[in-house]
ZAPA-241129 format. One record per residue (C-alpha): residue number from 0; x, y, z. Coordinates in nm, 4 decimals, always signed. Each point is the difference from the previous one (the first is absolute). Last residue first. Layout:
REM ZAPA-241129
<k:NUM, px:X, py:Y, pz:Z>
...
***
This chain:
REM ZAPA-241129
<k:411, px:-1.9996, py:+2.5602, pz:+1.1090>
<k:410, px:+0.2253, py:+0.2679, pz:+0.1543>
<k:409, px:+0.1562, py:+0.0831, pz:-0.3362>
<k:408, px:+0.3711, py:+0.0239, pz:-0.0662>
<k:407, px:+0.1542, py:+0.2345, pz:-0.2451>
<k:406, px:+0.3457, py:-0.1320, pz:-0.0943>
<k:405, px:+0.3016, py:+0.2407, pz:-0.0031>
<k:404, px:+0.2425, py:-0.2921, pz:-0.0400>
<k:403, px:+0.2119, py:+0.1017, pz:+0.3044>
<k:402, px:-0.3200, py:+0.0748, pz:+0.1972>
<k:401, px:-0.1667, py:-0.3353, pz:-0.0557>
<k:400, px:+0.3185, py:-0.1993, pz:+0.0564>
<k:399, px:+0.0857, py:+0.1936, pz:+0.3131>
<k:398, px:-0.3597, py:-0.0633, pz:+0.1251>
<k:397, px:+0.0354, py:-0.3760, pz:-0.0358>
<k:396, px:+0.3408, py:-0.0171, pz:+0.1683>
<k:395, px:-0.0984, py:+0.2199, pz:+0.2965>
<k:394, px:-0.3479, py:-0.1602, pz:+0.0293>
<k:393, px:+0.1457, py:-0.3515, pz:+0.0267>
<k:392, px:+0.2546, py:+0.1055, pz:+0.2599>
<k:391, px:-0.2628, py:+0.1836, pz:+0.1990>
<k:390, px:-0.2341, py:-0.2992, pz:-0.0110>
<k:389, px:+0.2641, py:-0.2449, pz:+0.1223>
<k:388, px:+0.0966, py:+0.2319, pz:+0.2885>
<k:387, px:-0.3572, py:+0.0638, pz:+0.1124>
<k:386, px:-0.2188, py:+0.2721, pz:-0.1545>
<k:385, px:-0.2152, py:+0.2227, pz:+0.2176>
<k:384, px:+0.2176, py:+0.3086, pz:-0.0235>
<k:383, px:-0.0132, py:-0.0328, pz:-0.3807>
<k:382, px:-0.3739, py:+0.0674, pz:-0.0054>
<k:381, px:-0.0918, py:-0.1085, pz:-0.3431>
<k:380, px:-0.3023, py:+0.1730, pz:-0.1447>
<k:379, px:+0.1207, py:-0.0359, pz:-0.3591>
<k:378, px:+0.0466, py:+0.3749, pz:-0.0574>
<k:377, px:+0.1441, py:+0.0417, pz:+0.3447>
<k:376, px:+0.2607, py:-0.2720, pz:-0.0680>
<k:375, px:+0.0922, py:+0.1696, pz:-0.3297>
<k:374, px:+0.0652, py:+0.3276, pz:+0.1869>
<k:373, px:+0.2205, py:-0.1826, pz:+0.2527>
<k:372, px:+0.1935, py:-0.1640, pz:-0.2793>
<k:371, px:+0.0533, py:+0.3428, pz:-0.1660>
<k:370, px:+0.1084, py:+0.1579, pz:+0.3242>
<k:369, px:+0.2647, py:-0.2560, pz:+0.0771>
<k:368, px:-0.0597, py:-0.3185, pz:+0.1967>
<k:367, px:+0.2802, py:-0.1070, pz:+0.2354>
<k:366, px:+0.2532, py:-0.2769, pz:-0.0655>
<k:365, px:+0.2284, py:-0.2635, pz:+0.1447>
<k:364, px:-0.0966, py:-0.2911, pz:-0.2165>
<k:363, px:-0.1167, py:-0.3298, pz:+0.1422>
<k:362, px:+0.1499, py:-0.3410, pz:-0.0143>
<k:361, px:-0.2280, py:-0.2929, pz:-0.0612>
<k:360, px:+0.0862, py:-0.3198, pz:+0.1676>
<k:359, px:+0.1669, py:-0.3070, pz:-0.1547>
<k:358, px:+0.0434, py:-0.2581, pz:+0.2786>
<k:357, px:-0.3759, py:-0.0346, pz:+0.0316>
<k:356, px:-0.0509, py:-0.3696, pz:+0.0812>
<k:355, px:+0.1435, py:-0.2152, pz:+0.2745>
<k:354, px:+0.1733, py:-0.3347, pz:+0.0042>
<k:353, px:+0.3324, py:+0.1024, pz:-0.1478>
<k:352, px:+0.2996, py:-0.2084, pz:+0.0931>
<k:351, px:-0.1673, py:-0.3243, pz:+0.1026>
<k:350, px:-0.2738, py:+0.0554, pz:-0.2675>
<k:349, px:+0.2534, py:-0.0032, pz:-0.2737>
<k:348, px:+0.1316, py:-0.3519, pz:+0.0767>
<k:347, px:+0.1772, py:+0.0277, pz:-0.3343>
<k:346, px:-0.1220, py:-0.2930, pz:-0.2132>
<k:345, px:-0.3072, py:-0.1244, pz:+0.1905>
<k:344, px:-0.1130, py:+0.3481, pz:+0.1306>
<k:343, px:+0.0600, py:+0.1813, pz:-0.3299>
<k:342, px:-0.1757, py:-0.2717, pz:-0.2019>
<k:341, px:-0.3057, py:-0.0280, pz:+0.2132>
<k:340, px:-0.0302, py:+0.3780, pz:+0.0195>
<k:339, px:+0.0285, py:+0.0185, pz:-0.3778>
<k:338, px:-0.3502, py:-0.1132, pz:-0.0423>
<k:337, px:-0.1325, py:-0.3424, pz:-0.1179>
<k:336, px:-0.1100, py:-0.0891, pz:+0.3490>
<k:335, px:-0.2319, py:+0.3030, pz:+0.0031>
<k:334, px:-0.0334, py:+0.1075, pz:+0.3584>
<k:333, px:-0.3350, py:+0.0865, pz:+0.1521>
<k:332, px:+0.1050, py:-0.1455, pz:+0.3344>
<k:331, px:-0.3240, py:-0.2078, pz:+0.0571>
<k:330, px:-0.0231, py:-0.0222, pz:-0.3781>
<k:329, px:+0.3233, py:-0.1712, pz:-0.0797>
<k:328, px:-0.0905, py:+0.0924, pz:-0.3469>
<k:327, px:+0.0829, py:-0.2306, pz:-0.2894>
<k:326, px:-0.1455, py:+0.2343, pz:-0.2622>
<k:325, px:-0.1060, py:-0.3202, pz:-0.1669>
<k:324, px:+0.0035, py:-0.1371, pz:-0.3581>
<k:323, px:+0.2717, py:+0.2311, pz:-0.1043>
<k:322, px:-0.0355, py:+0.1394, pz:-0.3563>
<k:321, px:-0.0471, py:+0.3616, pz:+0.1108>
<k:320, px:+0.3262, py:-0.0130, pz:+0.1966>
<k:319, px:+0.2036, py:-0.1136, pz:-0.2945>
<k:318, px:-0.1652, py:+0.2526, pz:-0.2420>
<k:317, px:+0.0924, py:+0.2932, pz:+0.2293>
<k:316, px:+0.3584, py:-0.1265, pz:+0.0079>
<k:315, px:+0.0014, py:-0.0080, pz:-0.3777>
<k:314, px:-0.1163, py:+0.3621, pz:-0.0189>
<k:313, px:+0.2547, py:+0.1242, pz:+0.2538>
<k:312, px:-0.0857, py:+0.3037, pz:+0.2060>
<k:311, px:+0.2083, py:-0.1451, pz:+0.2794>
<k:310, px:+0.3282, py:+0.1347, pz:-0.1487>
<k:309, px:-0.1130, py:+0.3683, pz:+0.0022>
<k:308, px:+0.2545, py:+0.1736, pz:-0.2277>
<k:307, px:+0.0919, py:+0.3636, pz:-0.0244>
<k:306, px:+0.2295, py:+0.1649, pz:-0.2578>
<k:305, px:+0.1614, py:+0.3415, pz:-0.0160>
<k:304, px:-0.0038, py:+0.2023, pz:-0.3179>
<k:303, px:-0.2438, py:+0.2542, pz:+0.1426>
<k:302, px:+0.2432, py:+0.0840, pz:+0.2817>
<k:301, px:-0.1010, py:+0.1529, pz:+0.3322>
<k:300, px:-0.3657, py:+0.0542, pz:-0.0877>
<k:299, px:-0.0253, py:-0.3497, pz:-0.1435>
<k:298, px:+0.1383, py:-0.1446, pz:+0.3223>
<k:297, px:-0.2549, py:+0.1971, pz:+0.2084>
<k:296, px:-0.2875, py:-0.1245, pz:-0.2152>
<k:295, px:+0.1157, py:-0.3639, pz:-0.0003>
<k:294, px:+0.1036, py:-0.0355, pz:+0.3599>
<k:293, px:-0.2250, py:+0.0286, pz:+0.2951>
<k:292, px:-0.3114, py:+0.1463, pz:-0.1580>
<k:291, px:-0.0240, py:-0.2366, pz:-0.2920>
<k:290, px:+0.0877, py:-0.3125, pz:+0.1911>
<k:289, px:-0.2368, py:+0.1132, pz:+0.2779>
<k:288, px:-0.2752, py:+0.0357, pz:-0.2601>
<k:287, px:+0.0499, py:-0.3468, pz:-0.1412>
<k:286, px:+0.0088, py:-0.1800, pz:+0.3292>
<k:285, px:-0.2652, py:+0.2009, pz:+0.1804>
<k:284, px:-0.2517, py:-0.0151, pz:-0.2877>
<k:283, px:+0.0460, py:-0.3563, pz:-0.1135>
<k:282, px:+0.1350, py:-0.1918, pz:+0.2965>
<k:281, px:-0.1305, py:+0.2082, pz:+0.2830>
<k:280, px:-0.3493, py:+0.0570, pz:-0.1383>
<k:279, px:-0.0469, py:-0.3155, pz:-0.2063>
<k:278, px:+0.1838, py:-0.2280, pz:+0.2333>
<k:277, px:-0.1852, py:+0.1535, pz:+0.2963>
<k:276, px:-0.3377, py:-0.0806, pz:-0.1580>
<k:275, px:+0.1095, py:-0.3489, pz:-0.0991>
<k:274, px:+0.1060, py:-0.0764, pz:+0.3593>
<k:273, px:-0.3092, py:+0.1657, pz:+0.1517>
<k:272, px:-0.2531, py:-0.1904, pz:-0.2317>
<k:271, px:-0.3478, py:+0.1399, pz:-0.0236>
<k:270, px:+0.0514, py:+0.0897, pz:-0.3612>
<k:269, px:-0.2726, py:+0.2610, pz:+0.0443>
<k:268, px:+0.2424, py:+0.2057, pz:+0.2063>
<k:267, px:+0.2341, py:+0.0559, pz:-0.2955>
<k:266, px:-0.2509, py:+0.2424, pz:-0.1487>
<k:265, px:+0.0715, py:+0.2454, pz:+0.2839>
<k:264, px:+0.3510, py:+0.0690, pz:-0.1366>
<k:263, px:-0.0962, py:+0.2828, pz:-0.2332>
<k:262, px:-0.1959, py:+0.1534, pz:+0.2850>
<k:261, px:+0.3118, py:+0.1872, pz:+0.1111>
<k:260, px:-0.1061, py:+0.3202, pz:-0.1859>
<k:259, px:-0.3398, py:+0.0240, pz:+0.1641>
<k:258, px:+0.1182, py:-0.0972, pz:+0.3426>
<k:257, px:+0.2780, py:+0.2644, pz:+0.0009>
<k:256, px:-0.2322, py:+0.2886, pz:-0.1093>
<k:255, px:+0.0966, py:+0.1961, pz:+0.3129>
<k:254, px:+0.3690, py:-0.0112, pz:-0.0695>
<k:253, px:+0.2150, py:-0.2367, pz:+0.2007>
<k:252, px:+0.3672, py:+0.0266, pz:-0.0729>
<k:251, px:+0.1134, py:-0.3530, pz:+0.0767>
<k:250, px:-0.1911, py:-0.2512, pz:-0.2004>
<k:249, px:+0.3463, py:-0.0261, pz:-0.1579>
<k:248, px:+0.1119, py:-0.3549, pz:-0.0176>
<k:247, px:-0.3008, py:-0.2172, pz:+0.0481>
<k:246, px:+0.0028, py:-0.1445, pz:+0.3533>
<k:245, px:-0.3807, py:-0.0201, pz:+0.0300>
<k:244, px:-0.1979, py:+0.1367, pz:-0.2817>
<k:243, px:-0.2076, py:-0.3087, pz:-0.0693>
<k:242, px:-0.0990, py:-0.0227, pz:+0.3654>
<k:241, px:-0.1556, py:+0.3443, pz:-0.0027>
<k:240, px:+0.1642, py:+0.2348, pz:+0.2526>
<k:239, px:-0.0363, py:-0.0027, pz:+0.3798>
<k:238, px:+0.2854, py:-0.2468, pz:+0.0698>
<k:237, px:+0.2140, py:+0.1834, pz:-0.2543>
<k:236, px:+0.0035, py:+0.2915, pz:+0.2442>
<k:235, px:+0.2915, py:-0.1744, pz:+0.1723>
<k:234, px:+0.2048, py:+0.1139, pz:-0.2998>
<k:233, px:-0.0560, py:+0.3621, pz:+0.0656>
<k:232, px:-0.1370, py:+0.0942, pz:+0.3462>
<k:231, px:-0.0493, py:+0.3569, pz:-0.1187>
<k:230, px:-0.2405, py:-0.0905, pz:-0.2770>
<k:229, px:-0.2256, py:-0.1963, pz:+0.2381>
<k:228, px:-0.0241, py:+0.3028, pz:+0.2304>
<k:227, px:-0.0326, py:+0.2810, pz:-0.2520>
<k:226, px:-0.2889, py:-0.1677, pz:-0.1861>
<k:225, px:-0.1902, py:-0.0474, pz:+0.3233>
<k:224, px:-0.1037, py:-0.3577, pz:+0.0625>
<k:223, px:-0.3684, py:-0.0644, pz:-0.0729>
<k:222, px:+0.0494, py:-0.0268, pz:-0.3744>
<k:221, px:+0.2704, py:-0.2723, pz:+0.0311>
<k:220, px:-0.2298, py:-0.1724, pz:+0.2510>
<k:219, px:-0.2521, py:-0.0586, pz:-0.2790>
<k:218, px:-0.1124, py:-0.3260, pz:+0.1622>
<k:217, px:+0.0739, py:-0.1844, pz:-0.3274>
<k:216, px:+0.3421, py:+0.1791, pz:-0.0128>
<k:215, px:+0.0820, py:-0.1042, pz:+0.3545>
<k:214, px:-0.0992, py:-0.3637, pz:-0.0789>
<k:213, px:+0.1958, py:-0.0128, pz:-0.3207>
<k:212, px:+0.3070, py:+0.1474, pz:+0.1711>
<k:211, px:-0.0351, py:-0.2395, pz:+0.2854>
<k:210, px:+0.0013, py:-0.3030, pz:-0.2280>
<k:209, px:+0.2823, py:+0.1467, pz:-0.2090>
<k:208, px:+0.2086, py:+0.0211, pz:+0.3222>
<k:207, px:-0.0648, py:-0.3723, pz:+0.0670>
<k:206, px:+0.1272, py:-0.0683, pz:-0.3513>
<k:205, px:+0.3136, py:+0.2052, pz:+0.0634>
<k:204, px:+0.0650, py:-0.1794, pz:+0.3320>
<k:203, px:-0.0547, py:-0.3419, pz:-0.1543>
<k:202, px:+0.2808, py:+0.0735, pz:-0.2598>
<k:201, px:-0.0609, py:+0.1229, pz:-0.3434>
<k:200, px:+0.1848, py:-0.1726, pz:-0.2816>
<k:199, px:+0.3208, py:+0.0695, pz:-0.1791>
<k:198, px:+0.0520, py:-0.3458, pz:-0.1439>
<k:197, px:+0.1882, py:+0.0576, pz:-0.3207>
<k:196, px:-0.2689, py:+0.0471, pz:-0.2586>
<k:195, px:-0.2361, py:+0.2655, pz:+0.1279>
<k:194, px:+0.2758, py:+0.2183, pz:+0.1484>
<k:193, px:+0.3047, py:-0.0312, pz:-0.2256>
<k:192, px:-0.0051, py:+0.3504, pz:-0.1458>
<k:191, px:+0.2792, py:+0.1732, pz:+0.1901>
<k:190, px:+0.3494, py:-0.1433, pz:+0.0412>
<k:189, px:+0.1997, py:+0.2760, pz:-0.1835>
<k:188, px:+0.2896, py:-0.0403, pz:-0.2304>
<k:187, px:+0.1967, py:+0.2927, pz:-0.1418>
<k:186, px:+0.1899, py:-0.0186, pz:-0.3259>
<k:185, px:+0.3137, py:+0.2097, pz:-0.0019>
<k:184, px:+0.1987, py:+0.1824, pz:-0.2657>
<k:183, px:-0.2681, py:+0.2720, pz:-0.0407>
<k:182, px:+0.0237, py:+0.0700, pz:+0.3774>
<k:181, px:+0.3640, py:+0.0973, pz:-0.0496>
<k:180, px:+0.2291, py:-0.1567, pz:+0.2568>
<k:179, px:+0.2745, py:+0.2011, pz:+0.1769>
<k:178, px:-0.0415, py:-0.1707, pz:+0.3483>
<k:177, px:-0.1641, py:+0.3090, pz:+0.1568>
<k:176, px:-0.2188, py:+0.0362, pz:-0.3086>
<k:175, px:-0.1277, py:-0.3569, pz:+0.0413>
<k:174, px:-0.0490, py:+0.0415, pz:+0.3746>
<k:173, px:-0.2291, py:+0.3041, pz:-0.0720>
<k:172, px:-0.2486, py:-0.2374, pz:-0.1727>
<k:171, px:-0.0461, py:-0.1698, pz:+0.3386>
<k:170, px:-0.0590, py:+0.3396, pz:+0.1611>
<k:169, px:-0.2498, py:+0.0724, pz:-0.2689>
<k:168, px:-0.1801, py:-0.3232, pz:+0.0817>
<k:167, px:-0.0102, py:+0.0898, pz:+0.3656>
<k:166, px:-0.1576, py:+0.3326, pz:-0.0993>
<k:165, px:-0.2690, py:-0.1975, pz:-0.1815>
<k:164, px:-0.0779, py:-0.2008, pz:+0.3215>
<k:163, px:-0.2442, py:+0.2865, pz:+0.0677>
<k:162, px:-0.2163, py:-0.1394, pz:-0.2830>
<k:161, px:-0.1845, py:+0.2888, pz:-0.1508>
<k:160, px:+0.1770, py:+0.0430, pz:-0.3334>
<k:159, px:-0.2059, py:+0.2349, pz:-0.2118>
<k:158, px:+0.0206, py:-0.0445, pz:-0.3734>
<k:157, px:+0.2687, py:+0.0368, pz:-0.2773>
<k:156, px:+0.2876, py:+0.0892, pz:+0.2318>
<k:155, px:+0.2249, py:+0.2717, pz:-0.1410>
<k:154, px:-0.0742, py:+0.2924, pz:+0.2289>
<k:153, px:+0.0211, py:-0.2072, pz:+0.3151>
<k:152, px:+0.3389, py:-0.1285, pz:-0.1202>
<k:151, px:+0.1266, py:+0.3557, pz:-0.0203>
<k:150, px:-0.1063, py:+0.0706, pz:+0.3577>
<k:149, px:+0.1641, py:-0.3241, pz:+0.1211>
<k:148, px:+0.3433, py:+0.0772, pz:-0.1523>
<k:147, px:+0.1883, py:-0.3295, pz:+0.0104>
<k:146, px:+0.3590, py:-0.0209, pz:+0.1212>
<k:145, px:-0.0046, py:+0.0348, pz:+0.3760>
<k:144, px:-0.3433, py:-0.1144, pz:+0.1055>
<k:143, px:-0.0214, py:-0.0541, pz:+0.3727>
<k:142, px:+0.0639, py:-0.2842, pz:+0.2507>
<k:141, px:+0.2501, py:-0.1724, pz:-0.2257>
<k:140, px:-0.1054, py:-0.3238, pz:-0.1663>
<k:139, px:+0.1413, py:-0.3371, pz:+0.0627>
<k:138, px:+0.1936, py:-0.2200, pz:-0.2469>
<k:137, px:-0.0388, py:-0.3717, pz:+0.0834>
<k:136, px:+0.2783, py:-0.2407, pz:-0.1003>
<k:135, px:-0.1102, py:-0.3550, pz:-0.0897>
<k:134, px:+0.1096, py:-0.3279, pz:+0.1543>
<k:133, px:-0.3502, py:-0.1371, pz:-0.0102>
<k:132, px:-0.0252, py:-0.0636, pz:+0.3779>
<k:131, px:+0.2188, py:+0.3114, pz:+0.0508>
<k:130, px:-0.2721, py:+0.2114, pz:-0.1676>
<k:129, px:-0.2557, py:-0.1153, pz:+0.2539>
<k:128, px:+0.2363, py:+0.0957, pz:+0.2811>
<k:127, px:+0.0646, py:+0.3352, pz:-0.1605>
<k:126, px:-0.3763, py:+0.0579, pz:-0.0265>
<k:125, px:-0.0443, py:-0.0724, pz:+0.3738>
<k:124, px:+0.3058, py:+0.2058, pz:+0.0893>
<k:123, px:-0.1283, py:+0.3033, pz:-0.1901>
<k:122, px:-0.3442, py:-0.0340, pz:+0.1547>
<k:121, px:+0.1516, py:+0.0065, pz:+0.3475>
<k:120, px:+0.2469, py:+0.2796, pz:-0.0906>
<k:119, px:-0.2868, py:+0.2437, pz:-0.0954>
<k:118, px:-0.2243, py:+0.1167, pz:-0.2762>
<k:117, px:+0.1234, py:-0.2476, pz:-0.2604>
<k:116, px:-0.0261, py:+0.0458, pz:-0.3816>
<k:115, px:+0.1562, py:-0.2628, pz:-0.2169>
<k:114, px:+0.1681, py:-0.0276, pz:-0.3393>
<k:113, px:+0.1219, py:-0.3334, pz:-0.1313>
<k:112, px:+0.2205, py:-0.0054, pz:-0.3155>
<k:111, px:-0.0082, py:-0.2938, pz:-0.2416>
<k:110, px:+0.2088, py:-0.2715, pz:-0.1598>
<k:109, px:-0.2230, py:-0.2854, pz:-0.1124>
<k:108, px:+0.1365, py:-0.3396, pz:+0.1151>
<k:107, px:-0.3379, py:-0.1711, pz:-0.0302>
<k:106, px:-0.0039, py:-0.0909, pz:+0.3667>
<k:105, px:+0.1076, py:+0.3536, pz:+0.0872>
<k:104, px:-0.2758, py:+0.1614, pz:-0.1989>
<k:103, px:-0.2460, py:-0.2546, pz:+0.1380>
<k:102, px:+0.0903, py:+0.0852, pz:+0.3569>
<k:101, px:-0.0244, py:+0.3705, pz:-0.0641>
<k:100, px:-0.3495, py:-0.0408, pz:-0.1441>
<k:99, px:-0.1048, py:-0.1947, pz:+0.3139>
<k:98, px:+0.1566, py:+0.2596, pz:+0.2318>
<k:97, px:-0.1817, py:+0.2731, pz:-0.1860>
<k:96, px:-0.3500, py:-0.1679, pz:+0.0404>
<k:95, px:+0.0722, py:-0.1368, pz:+0.3530>
<k:94, px:+0.0757, py:+0.3412, pz:+0.1534>
<k:93, px:+0.3592, py:+0.1175, pz:+0.0382>
<k:92, px:-0.0828, py:+0.3208, pz:-0.1903>
<k:91, px:+0.2456, py:-0.0610, pz:-0.2870>
<k:90, px:-0.0814, py:+0.2088, pz:-0.3072>
<k:89, px:+0.1865, py:-0.2209, pz:-0.2421>
<k:88, px:+0.2349, py:+0.1515, pz:-0.2508>
<k:87, px:+0.0734, py:-0.1792, pz:-0.3210>
<k:86, px:+0.2907, py:+0.1287, pz:-0.2193>
<k:85, px:-0.1162, py:+0.0784, pz:-0.3608>
<k:84, px:+0.0791, py:-0.1459, pz:-0.3348>
<k:83, px:-0.2881, py:-0.2389, pz:+0.0269>
<k:82, px:+0.0854, py:-0.3539, pz:-0.1076>
<k:81, px:+0.0868, py:-0.1183, pz:+0.3507>
<k:80, px:-0.3257, py:+0.1523, pz:+0.1299>
<k:79, px:-0.1826, py:-0.2601, pz:-0.2002>
<k:78, px:+0.1022, py:-0.2365, pz:+0.2766>
<k:77, px:-0.2673, py:+0.1732, pz:+0.2058>
<k:76, px:-0.2715, py:-0.1591, pz:-0.2130>
<k:75, px:+0.1248, py:-0.3552, pz:-0.0046>
<k:74, px:+0.0617, py:+0.0212, pz:+0.3717>
<k:73, px:-0.3639, py:+0.0799, pz:+0.0743>
<k:72, px:-0.1170, py:-0.2929, pz:-0.2003>
<k:71, px:+0.2459, py:-0.2296, pz:+0.1729>
<k:70, px:-0.1234, py:+0.1459, pz:+0.3309>
<k:69, px:-0.3459, py:-0.1000, pz:-0.1034>
<k:68, px:+0.0760, py:-0.3691, pz:+0.0050>
<k:67, px:+0.2241, py:+0.0051, pz:+0.3044>
<k:66, px:-0.2899, py:+0.1520, pz:+0.1935>
<k:65, px:-0.1256, py:-0.3541, pz:-0.0252>
<k:64, px:+0.0710, py:-0.0507, pz:+0.3661>
<k:63, px:-0.3417, py:-0.1274, pz:+0.0831>
<k:62, px:-0.2154, py:-0.0894, pz:+0.2902>
<k:61, px:-0.3539, py:-0.1205, pz:-0.0623>
<k:60, px:-0.2274, py:+0.0105, pz:+0.3041>
<k:59, px:-0.1645, py:+0.3458, pz:+0.0065>
<k:58, px:-0.1174, py:-0.0051, pz:-0.3649>
<k:57, px:-0.2559, py:+0.2622, pz:-0.0881>
<k:56, px:-0.0992, py:-0.0346, pz:-0.3632>
<k:55, px:+0.1008, py:+0.2394, pz:-0.2722>
<k:54, px:-0.2311, py:+0.1012, pz:-0.2841>
<k:53, px:-0.1216, py:+0.3165, pz:+0.1676>
<k:52, px:+0.3515, py:+0.1209, pz:+0.0638>
<k:51, px:+0.1393, py:-0.0126, pz:-0.3493>
<k:50, px:-0.3139, py:+0.1298, pz:-0.1735>
<k:49, px:-0.0161, py:+0.2909, pz:+0.2451>
<k:48, px:+0.3680, py:+0.0830, pz:-0.0607>
<k:47, px:-0.0220, py:-0.0211, pz:-0.3811>
<k:46, px:-0.3166, py:+0.2045, pz:-0.0031>
<k:45, px:+0.1481, py:+0.2754, pz:+0.2163>
<k:44, px:+0.2997, py:+0.0087, pz:-0.2296>
<k:43, px:-0.2083, py:+0.0696, pz:-0.3038>
<k:42, px:-0.2212, py:+0.2435, pz:+0.1835>
<k:41, px:+0.3121, py:+0.1885, pz:+0.1176>
<k:40, px:+0.1087, py:+0.0823, pz:-0.3518>
<k:39, px:+0.2340, py:-0.1563, pz:-0.2574>
<k:38, px:+0.1992, py:+0.1109, pz:-0.3001>
<k:37, px:+0.1342, py:-0.2890, pz:-0.2117>
<k:36, px:+0.3623, py:-0.1214, pz:-0.0024>
<k:35, px:-0.0819, py:-0.3213, pz:+0.1835>
<k:34, px:-0.1425, py:+0.2195, pz:+0.2778>
<k:33, px:+0.0640, py:+0.3766, pz:-0.0264>
<k:32, px:-0.0398, py:+0.2578, pz:+0.2703>
<k:31, px:-0.0619, py:+0.3662, pz:-0.0506>
<k:30, px:+0.1555, py:+0.2450, pz:+0.2391>
<k:29, px:-0.1810, py:+0.3315, pz:-0.0258>
<k:28, px:-0.2216, py:-0.1287, pz:+0.2813>
<k:27, px:-0.3760, py:+0.0004, pz:-0.0204>
<k:26, px:+0.0012, py:-0.3684, pz:-0.1007>
<k:25, px:+0.1482, py:-0.0626, pz:+0.3482>
<k:24, px:-0.3559, py:+0.0066, pz:+0.1308>
<k:23, px:-0.1519, py:+0.2395, pz:+0.2590>
<k:22, px:+0.3626, py:+0.1085, pz:+0.0136>
<k:21, px:+0.1928, py:+0.1458, pz:+0.2990>
<k:20, px:-0.3175, py:+0.0289, pz:+0.2066>
<k:19, px:-0.0543, py:+0.3537, pz:+0.1134>
<k:18, px:+0.2566, py:+0.2087, pz:-0.1901>
<k:17, px:-0.0248, py:-0.2498, pz:-0.2911>
<k:16, px:-0.3674, py:+0.0874, pz:-0.0190>
<k:15, px:+0.0738, py:+0.3657, pz:-0.0324>
<k:14, px:+0.2614, py:-0.0697, pz:-0.2581>
<k:13, px:-0.2529, py:-0.2080, pz:-0.1900>
<k:12, px:-0.2447, py:+0.2892, pz:+0.0023>
<k:11, px:+0.2587, py:+0.2499, pz:-0.1095>
<k:10, px:+0.1212, py:-0.2063, pz:-0.2909>
<k:9, px:+0.3665, py:+0.1104, pz:-0.0321>
<k:8, px:+0.1914, py:-0.3299, pz:+0.0111>
<k:7, px:+0.3097, py:+0.0608, pz:-0.2005>
<k:6, px:+0.0401, py:-0.1707, pz:-0.3416>
<k:5, px:+0.0352, py:-0.3761, pz:-0.0307>
<k:4, px:+0.2436, py:-0.2414, pz:+0.1606>
<k:3, px:+0.0401, py:-0.3559, pz:-0.1038>
<k:2, px:-0.0395, py:-0.3223, pz:+0.1838>
<k:1, px:+0.1088, py:-0.3702, pz:-0.0174>
<k:0, px:-0.1336, py:-0.3364, pz:+0.0939>
***
């Protein structure tokens, strides 16, 4: 699967929706995805995911190590890197996705660079320990940008980048300049896009949370709570939002028509299958949109001749998972036995080194809103004093894009 970049996103309504929900559908992005060299849209991928899940049977007894089958497919794809006249660079977060990709690069004797962002010495040691298992050197970022001009990048991006991890990506790109590499001579690898196929499933806690969200929404508690209160509590406010909106990247700057714009996801409720619902939302919309926000758009703004690859967006790998007779869930644990977790734990004892989630955290900008940003906030009825840290970061990046491109935004 590949992508190409179109013109800048200047549709005022879409920009307003991005401000609230990232993308109602990734079709609204200027990044256009191709599958088997043909343009695709979210409906196409939705159908593939739904057909894949609804035809699988729950199998809590069968145990399998046939991850070896799909690893061969994965390896075939990444070995194409050997014929690309660019040096691979993996964004190494220390999570299972990046560690898995790193392990296959090493196993296939593909020379690569490994760039990592760590907030403190504890995280740095953890990533270093993981790197030592594979005998790879990890290059760590500085605390601040030293080579890239952030203001110039903001003027070049083709649509708003709302992911606060975006600054972390720029710090990773800064490593290349520090080590005298041109971005156009590198090919960057990112682990996004594996959600619905590689065993990223909701845990019991998430499904329980969905139950309460549906109950609170049915009881209209989100309308009883004052707007200012549930906006100020940020992520915890997800408990009072519609279940289909929970944990979507964005959903951060709450305008008063939030429920109208987010209704795109309501149609997933009729599937009455929490696992499938989460695969669609987190796998399709979260996975693709995060890949866009975290890397592609920033990279293009830094060097339009640079190259980005998402190894898990592999058409043959999709076909393999779609042909399986069973999803092979260990349903009490909601773990897909075909997933990389089994491979990492059996081959590298990964869970003994890293048994928690969330090693890659967003890093926030040090900023204050200027007069133009404050005026835009007033026009859109956004009280910046009521925004939490995530929301302020999102608004800062979004509003800079709007102002730099002189776009007239409607309060729809």
